[in-house]
C-alpha positions as CSV (number, residue, x, y, z in Angstrom):
1,M,199.0,172.6,178.3
2,T,195.6,172.5,176.8
3,E,192.6,173.7,178.8
4,D,190.7,171.1,180.6
5,A,187.4,170.0,178.8
6,P,184.3,170.0,180.9
7,M,183.7,166.9,183.0
8,F,180.1,166.8,181.7
9,A,180.0,168.4,178.3
10,P,176.9,170.6,178.0
11,D,175.8,169.4,174.7
12,A,176.5,165.7,175.3
13,F,174.8,165.7,178.7
14,R,172.1,168.1,177.8
15,L,172.9,170.5,180.6
16,T,170.9,173.7,181.1
17,S,172.4,177.0,180.3
18,Q,172.8,177.7,184.1
19,E,174.6,174.3,184.6
20,A,176.9,175.1,181.8
21,E,177.7,178.6,183.1
22,L,178.2,177.5,186.7
23,T,180.4,174.5,185.9
24,E,182.6,176.7,183.5
25,M,183.0,179.3,186.3
26,A,184.0,176.6,188.7
27,R,186.4,174.9,186.2
28,T,188.1,178.2,185.5
29,L,188.5,179.1,189.2
30,G,189.8,175.6,189.9
31,A,192.4,175.5,187.1
32,E,193.6,179.1,187.6
33,N,193.5,179.5,191.4
34,F,192.6,176.3,193.4
35,A,195.1,173.9,191.8
36,G,198.1,176.0,192.5
37,R,197.3,176.4,196.1
38,A,196.2,172.9,196.9
39,A,199.6,171.5,197.7
40,A,200.4,174.1,200.5
41,Y,196.9,173.7,202.0
42,D,197.4,170.0,202.2
43,R,200.9,170.1,203.5
44,D,200.1,172.5,206.3
45,A,196.6,171.2,207.0
46,V,195.2,174.8,206.8
47,F,191.9,176.0,205.7
48,P,191.7,177.3,202.0
49,S,190.6,180.8,203.0
50,E,191.8,182.4,199.7
51,N,189.7,179.9,197.7
52,Y,186.7,181.0,199.7
53,D,187.4,184.6,199.0
54,D,187.4,183.7,195.3
55,L,184.1,181.7,195.7
56,H,182.5,184.7,197.3
57,A,183.7,187.2,194.7
58,A,182.4,184.9,192.0
59,G,179.0,184.6,193.7
60,L,179.4,180.8,194.3
61,L,179.0,180.9,198.0
62,S,175.4,181.7,197.2
63,I,175.0,179.1,194.4
64,C,171.9,177.6,196.0
65,V,170.6,180.7,197.6
66,P,167.2,181.4,195.8
67,R,167.2,184.1,193.2
68,A,164.7,186.1,195.2
69,H,167.4,186.4,197.9
70,G,170.2,187.4,195.7
71,G,171.8,184.0,194.8
72,H,171.9,181.8,191.7
73,G,169.0,179.6,192.7
74,A,170.9,176.6,191.4
75,S,169.1,173.2,191.5
76,Y,170.4,170.2,193.2
77,R,172.0,168.8,189.9
78,A,173.5,172.2,189.0
79,Y,175.2,172.3,192.4
80,M,176.5,168.7,192.2
81,L,178.0,169.3,188.7
82,T,179.6,172.6,189.9
83,A,181.1,171.0,193.0
84,A,182.5,168.2,191.0
85,E,184.5,170.6,188.8
86,I,185.9,172.2,192.1
87,G,186.9,168.8,193.4
88,R,188.9,168.1,190.2
89,Y,191.4,170.7,191.4
90,C,191.1,170.8,195.2
91,G,189.2,168.0,197.0
92,A,189.3,169.7,200.4
93,T,187.8,172.9,199.0
94,A,184.9,171.0,197.3
95,L,184.2,169.0,200.4
96,T,184.1,172.0,202.7
97,F,182.1,173.9,200.0
98,N,179.5,171.2,200.4
99,M,179.2,171.7,204.1
100,H,178.5,175.3,203.4
101,V,176.2,174.9,200.4
102,C,174.0,172.4,202.2
103,S,172.8,175.1,204.5
104,C,171.3,176.8,201.4
105,L,170.3,173.8,199.4
106,W,168.5,172.1,202.2
107,T,166.8,175.3,203.4
108,G,166.0,176.5,199.8
109,D,165.2,174.3,196.9
110,L,164.8,171.1,199.0
111,A,162.7,172.7,201.7
112,D,160.4,174.3,199.2
113,D,159.7,170.7,198.0
114,L,158.5,169.6,201.4
115,D,155.2,169.9,203.3
116,M,154.7,172.8,205.7
117,N,151.6,174.5,207.0
118,G,151.2,178.3,206.4
119,I,152.7,179.2,209.8
120,E,155.7,177.0,209.4
121,R,156.3,178.3,205.8
122,D,156.1,181.9,206.9
123,R,158.5,181.2,209.8
124,H,160.9,179.5,207.5
125,D,160.9,182.2,205.0
126,R,161.7,184.8,207.6
127,H,164.5,182.8,209.1
128,R,166.2,181.7,205.9
129,A,166.2,185.3,204.6
130,K,168.4,186.3,207.4
131,H,170.8,183.5,206.8
132,Y,170.9,184.1,203.1
133,A,171.6,187.8,203.6
134,R,174.7,186.9,205.7
135,I,176.0,184.8,202.8
136,V,175.2,187.0,199.8
137,K,176.1,190.4,201.4
138,Q,178.8,189.5,203.9
139,G,180.4,186.3,202.5
140,R,179.6,184.5,205.7
141,I,180.5,180.8,205.7
142,Y,178.3,178.1,207.2
143,A,179.5,174.7,208.4
144,Q,177.5,171.6,208.9
145,P,178.9,169.4,211.8
146,F,177.3,166.0,211.5
147,S,179.1,163.1,213.1
148,E,179.2,162.4,216.8
149,G,181.0,159.0,217.0
150,G,178.0,157.0,217.2
151,A,175.1,155.8,214.9
152,A,173.2,159.0,214.8
153,A,175.0,160.4,211.6
154,A,174.0,157.2,209.9
155,G,170.4,157.9,210.6
156,V,170.0,154.9,213.0
157,V,169.5,156.7,216.4
158,P,168.7,160.3,217.4
159,F,171.5,162.8,217.7
160,S,173.0,163.1,221.1
161,T,173.8,166.8,220.7
162,S,170.6,168.3,222.4
163,A,168.5,171.4,222.0
164,K,166.4,172.5,224.8
165,K,163.6,175.0,224.2
166,V,163.8,178.1,226.4
167,D,162.3,181.6,226.1
168,G,163.4,183.3,223.0
169,G,165.5,180.4,221.7
170,W,167.3,177.2,222.4
171,V,170.1,175.9,224.6
172,I,172.6,173.6,222.8
173,N,174.7,171.0,224.5
174,G,176.8,168.3,222.9
175,K,179.9,167.4,220.8
176,K,180.5,167.0,217.0
177,I,183.6,165.2,215.6
178,F,185.2,165.6,212.2
179,A,183.6,168.9,212.1
180,S,184.9,170.5,208.7
181,L,185.6,174.1,208.7
182,S,185.9,174.2,212.6
183,G,187.4,177.5,213.6
184,H,186.9,178.9,210.1
185,A,183.1,179.0,209.6
186,H,181.1,181.9,210.9
187,Y,178.0,179.7,211.7
188,Y,177.6,175.9,212.5
189,G,174.5,174.4,211.2
190,V,174.1,171.9,214.0
191,L,171.9,168.8,213.8
192,C,170.6,168.1,217.3
193,G,167.7,166.4,219.1
194,E,165.1,168.4,220.8
195,V,164.8,167.6,224.5
196,K,161.2,167.1,225.6
197,P,160.1,166.5,229.1
198,D,159.1,162.9,229.9
199,E,159.7,161.8,226.3
200,K,162.4,159.5,225.0
201,P,164.7,161.1,222.2
202,S,163.3,160.6,218.7
203,R,164.8,161.2,215.3
204,K,161.6,163.0,214.4
205,D,162.5,165.7,216.8
206,T,165.8,166.5,215.0
207,M,166.4,170.3,214.9
208,Y,168.6,172.1,212.5
209,I,170.0,175.3,214.0
210,A,172.7,177.7,213.1
211,V,175.0,178.3,216.1
212,P,177.2,181.5,215.8
213,A,180.9,180.5,215.9
214,D,181.5,183.3,218.5
215,A,178.6,182.3,220.8
216,E,179.6,181.8,224.4
217,G,180.0,178.1,225.1
218,V,181.3,177.1,221.6
219,E,184.8,175.6,221.7
220,V,187.0,174.0,218.9
221,V,189.1,171.3,220.4
222,G,191.7,168.6,219.3
223,D,194.4,168.3,216.8
224,W,194.1,167.8,213.0
225,D,196.7,165.7,211.2
226,P,194.9,163.2,209.0
227,L,195.8,161.0,206.1
228,G,193.8,163.0,203.5
229,M,191.5,165.9,203.1
230,R,193.8,167.7,205.4
231,A,192.6,171.3,204.4
232,T,189.1,170.6,205.6
233,V,190.4,171.2,209.2
234,S,187.8,168.9,210.7
235,R,188.5,169.3,214.5
236,N,186.0,168.7,217.2
237,L,183.3,171.1,218.3
238,V,182.0,171.3,221.9
239,F,178.8,173.1,222.8
240,K,178.3,173.9,226.5
241,D,175.0,175.5,227.4
242,V,175.0,177.6,224.2
243,F,172.1,179.9,223.9
244,V,170.8,180.5,220.3
245,A,168.0,182.7,219.4
246,D,164.8,181.4,217.7
247,D,165.5,183.0,214.4
248,E,168.7,181.0,214.1
249,E,166.6,177.9,213.2
250,L,167.5,176.6,209.7
251,M,164.4,174.4,209.5
252,P,161.2,174.4,211.5
253,R,160.5,171.6,214.0
254,G,160.2,168.2,212.2
255,V,161.2,169.3,208.8
256,Y,164.7,167.9,208.8
257,Y,163.2,164.5,209.6
258,Q,160.8,164.9,206.7
259,A,163.7,165.9,204.4
260,A,165.8,162.9,205.4
261,T,163.1,160.4,204.8
262,R,161.5,161.9,201.7
263,W,164.5,163.4,200.0
264,P,167.3,160.8,200.5
265,H,169.5,162.2,197.6
266,M,170.3,165.0,200.0
267,F,173.0,162.7,201.5
268,M,174.8,162.3,198.2
269,T,176.2,165.8,198.3
270,L,179.6,164.6,199.6
271,S,180.2,162.7,196.3
272,P,181.0,165.5,193.9
273,S,184.3,166.1,195.7
274,Y,185.3,162.5,194.9
275,M,183.8,162.5,191.4
276,G,186.1,165.5,190.7
277,I,189.1,163.6,192.2
278,A,188.4,160.7,190.0
279,Q,188.5,163.0,186.9
280,G,191.6,164.7,188.3
281,A,193.5,161.4,188.5
282,Y,192.7,160.7,184.8
283,D,193.6,164.2,183.7
284,F,197.0,163.9,185.4
285,T,197.7,160.6,183.9
286,A,196.9,161.7,180.3
287,K,198.9,164.9,180.6
288,Y,201.9,163.1,182.3
289,L,202.1,160.4,179.7
290,R,201.8,163.0,176.9
291,G,204.7,165.0,178.4
292,E,202.4,168.0,179.0
293,W,202.5,168.4,182.8
294,P,203.7,171.9,183.8
295,G,207.2,172.0,185.4
296,L,208.3,168.6,184.1
297,P,210.5,168.0,181.0
298,P,208.3,167.3,177.9
299,V,209.1,163.6,177.9
300,K,206.4,161.4,176.2
301,R,205.6,158.0,177.6
302,R,202.4,157.4,175.6
303,M,203.9,155.1,173.0
304,Y,204.1,152.1,175.2
305,P,201.4,149.6,174.9
306,T,201.2,148.9,178.6
307,K,200.6,152.6,179.2
308,Q,197.9,152.7,176.5
309,I,196.0,149.7,178.0
310,A,196.2,151.2,181.5
311,V,194.8,154.5,180.3
312,A,192.0,152.6,178.5
313,E,191.1,150.8,181.8
314,M,191.0,154.1,183.6
315,R,188.8,155.7,180.9
316,V,186.3,152.8,181.0
317,R,186.1,152.9,184.8
318,L,185.8,156.7,184.8
319,E,183.0,156.7,182.2
320,Q,181.1,154.0,184.1
321,T,181.3,156.1,187.3
322,K,180.3,159.3,185.6
323,A,177.3,157.7,183.8
324,L,175.9,156.2,186.9
325,W,176.4,159.2,189.0
326,F,174.9,161.6,186.4
327,Q,171.8,159.4,186.2
328,A,171.5,159.3,190.0
329,I,171.7,163.1,190.5
330,S,169.4,163.8,187.6
331,E,166.6,161.9,189.0
332,A,167.0,163.2,192.6
333,G,163.8,164.5,194.1
334,R,161.0,164.1,196.6
335,D,159.6,160.6,197.4
336,P,161.9,158.7,195.0
337,S,161.0,155.1,193.9
338,K,162.8,152.1,195.5
339,E,164.8,151.7,192.3
340,Q,165.9,155.3,192.3
341,V,167.1,155.0,195.9
342,L,169.0,151.8,195.3
343,R,170.6,153.5,192.3
344,A,171.6,156.4,194.5
345,Y,173.3,154.0,196.9
346,A,175.0,152.3,194.0
347,A,176.2,155.6,192.6
348,Q,177.6,156.8,196.0
349,Y,179.4,153.5,196.5
350,T,180.8,153.5,192.9
351,V,182.1,157.1,193.1
352,M,183.7,156.7,196.5
353,E,185.4,153.4,195.6
354,N,186.4,154.1,192.1
355,A,187.9,157.5,192.9
356,N,190.5,155.7,194.9
357,E,190.9,152.8,192.4
358,L,191.5,155.4,189.6
359,C,194.2,157.1,191.7
360,R,195.8,153.7,192.4
361,L,195.8,152.9,188.7
362,A,197.2,156.3,187.9
363,I,200.1,155.8,190.3
364,R,200.9,152.4,188.9
365,T,200.7,153.7,185.4
366,C,202.7,156.9,185.8
367,G,205.4,155.2,187.9
368,G,207.5,156.3,190.8
369,Q,207.9,160.0,190.0
370,S,204.1,160.4,190.4
371,M,204.4,159.7,194.1
372,L,206.4,162.8,194.7
373,K,204.7,165.6,196.6
374,S,205.7,168.1,194.0
375,L,203.0,166.5,191.9
376,P,199.3,166.3,192.8
377,L,198.7,162.5,192.3
378,E,199.8,161.4,195.8
379,R,197.5,164.0,197.3
380,L,194.7,162.9,195.1
381,Y,195.3,159.3,196.2
382,R,195.2,160.2,199.9
383,D,192.1,162.3,199.6
384,S,190.4,159.7,197.6
385,R,190.8,157.1,200.2
386,C,188.7,159.1,202.7
387,G,185.4,159.0,200.6
388,S,184.2,155.5,201.4
389,L,184.5,156.3,205.2
390,M,182.2,159.3,205.2
391,L,178.8,159.2,206.9
392,P,175.9,159.1,206.5
393,W,176.4,156.9,203.4
394,T,179.7,155.0,203.9
395,A,180.6,152.3,201.4
396,E,179.6,149.7,204.0
397,I,176.3,151.3,204.7
398,C,175.6,151.6,201.0
399,L,176.3,147.8,200.4
400,D,174.2,146.9,203.5
401,R,171.2,148.8,202.3
402,I,171.5,147.7,198.6
403,G,171.6,144.1,199.7
404,R,168.8,144.3,202.3
405,E,166.5,146.6,200.4
406,G,167.0,144.6,197.2
407,L,165.7,141.5,198.9
408,Y,163.1,142.8,201.2
409,E,160.1,145.0,200.8
410,P,159.0,147.3,203.7
411,G,157.5,145.3,206.5
412,E,158.9,141.9,205.4
413,T,160.9,139.8,207.9
414,D,162.1,136.2,208.1
């Protein structure tokens, strides 16, 4: 079997040397290690611990840790491209990897792009140095529980999980659902609303705090037996009067809200997993029809016109998806224009929907044998169906915002 070509060829897409290096590293790990383990992780719905050992050994757990703190200092785009290569071979590893990396990306490159006064900046630098050292030196894994079962994760209302300021730290109470890495992360980067006496909860008071997994009052509850993305192990997290020290803050007061409003592309970081799945579905189809899939007889099916047309349709859809997504992640930054935000919504929607459509076309094209669990396509299909449901930018939310913001300017009503 020939070695997989890069999803985004460095010369054609004018990647930086760092982007080319990181994506090659991820592609090698994915092909040699992650792909062979993915079926067992999926079948048993267990966390891909061996993959995380490999990511740590390769230095990829610290991909977005600034260079000054011992990491790669990867940019937003460099991370997105690297994660897509991982998703090509194991969607669940890429998706959980995102939850970990955001704790570094948001507090690193992204936070450096936001406004803070001198005191806030010094405080943030001290705090993040502690978190980065855990990741770089000890291989510690951070999760990022987001959803609560209401509208908070969509950015409509404040988070109901609360943080109350006390001497020396915070007391956390609340519940997070679909909390990927639950029971396997060492720290949970919890988004919660600061409780202020005699004030109504506000999104502006959102705190971003790392809660140690072994802290008293942290509990992982519920079963986990979903359709797809089974190895994310996204059980529920309950926080009951959990005390967390001040230096566990991942962002100072008010900075997360500033990030969410001024750096909206931060919410696209779930999409690389599904961009990779889309590529994986096409890769499988081409190899299967050429008689090159490992473990199967070398039977060629590529000579039939119906198969050729189907592959052409898949290739067109894949190239459209990649082009839009690459443009959106390339222009990510602080205070984007209205057109750039709309393009980000369109890219998110396109990746999440087309990943599943490409998997559907792949199954139809390859035929009944492709549905066997001994082959990866049925897992890719199940994993791909989960993308359009994921907050904060579900497919429905993207369409709603594209339509509304395309027709209304801020402040306009009817």
